[in-house]
N, C-alpha and C positions, 0 to 999 in steps of 0.2 A: 503493499499499499505506499509505504514512505517512497518508495523507489519511484513508483507510478507518478507521485505528487511532486517528484524532484525535490523531496525534503531530505536532504543529506544528513542533516543533524539527527533527524528522527531514525535514519536508516542506521546510523552509526552507533546510536543509543540501542536499537532493536538487536544490533549484533552483539552487544554486551548483555543484554538481557537474555538472548537465545543461548549464548554461550553459558551463562549461569545456570539455565535451566538444562540444557544438555549434560553440564559437568554433575549436576545432581543424579543424572541418570546413568552417570558412569561412562559417559561417550566422550572420552577425555581429547581425543584426537579432533572430533568436532568441535570442541569447546575451544580448543586452542588455536583453532583455524578462525572461529567467531572473535575470539579475543584480539587476534592479530588484525582482523579486519577492523575491529573497534579501534585499535591502536592508530591503524594507518588514518581512518576518519578523524581522529582527534588530531593527529600531527597536521593533516591537510587543513583542518578547521581552527588550529591554533588553540584547542582545547587543553590546558595544561591539567587542569584537574582530571579530565578524562584518560589523558595519558597517564597519570599516577594510578587512576583507577585500572586501567589496562595492566601497568606492570603489575599492581597487587594480584589482580586476577591471574595472570600468567605464573606468578611465583605460586600461588596457592595450588594452582593446576599442577605445577611441578611436584610441589610438595606431597600432593595426593597421589601422584603417579608413583613417586619413591614409596611412600606407605603401601601401596597397594602391590609394588614389587616385593617388598618384605612380606606382606601379608599372604600373598599366593605361594610364596616360597616357604613360609611358616606352615601353611597347610598342607605342603609336600614333602615338610621335614628337611627342607634344604636352606633353611634362612640363613644359617651360618655359613654357606660356602663363600669363598673368597668373590666369586663371580657375582653372586647376589648381592652381597654388601658392595661391591664395586659398582654395579648397576644402581642400586639404590642411591649410594652416595652421589652419583653423577647427576641423578634427579635432584637431590636436595642443593647440590652446588649451584645447578641451573636455578633453581627457587631463589637462592641467595643472589644470583647474578641480577635477577629481575628486582628482588628486594633492595638491592644497592641503587639500582636506578630510581626506584621509587622512592628511595631515602634522600637521593640527592636532589631529586625533583621538589620534595615536600621542604627540604632546607632552603632552596631557592625562593620557594613561596611563602617561607615563613610559617609554615603549618606544622608546629610544635607536637600536636595531638596525633598527626599523623606519621610523624617522625617517630614517635615512641611507639606507635603500633608496627612500624617497620623493623625497629630493634627486637620488639617482642617477637615477631615473627621470624626473624633471622636467628634469634635465639633457640626457637623451636627447631629450625632446621639443624643448626650446630647440635643440638643435643641429640637430634636423630641419627646425626653422623658420628655421635660419641666424641664430639669436640668440645668437652665439657668446659674448658677455659674459655673458650670463643663463646660458648653459649651463656656462661656466667657473666661475661663483660658485657654482651647484649642486654642482658636483664638488668645488669647495674645501670645501663644508659637508659632503658625503659623505665625504671624506677626513678632515676633522677629526673627525667622529664615529667612523669607523673606527678612527682613532689613540686615540681615548678609550677605546674597547672594547677 
């Protein structure tokens, strides 16, 4: 409908909403494509808040993917294999790459609340990778921002 009406902003937002819906259904690749389309529309339209949302959505998608890798392997009794751990770690690292972009953008925008959320989400990914020192540092940053707000 939005496309037929030439409503690029509406179409961009619909990509985000669609991505969230299909992510909830476990269709992660389709969700990823929708979030990337959303990102592209936000970049074209100069929507920095939307770009931040896209970075965060992509990060949560990769984190979910990593958790699924571990979950499937756990069901098969292979969660502790080097290959499975490496696959999951790659997903969590990718999530943190998007979160770092989200964090940078939120800093530029002066959005301390979302900076804190980015640190918290990065901490979760580090914790899932068993990088506890990095996780702790992210949680400290999150707590410092929460106290400030």
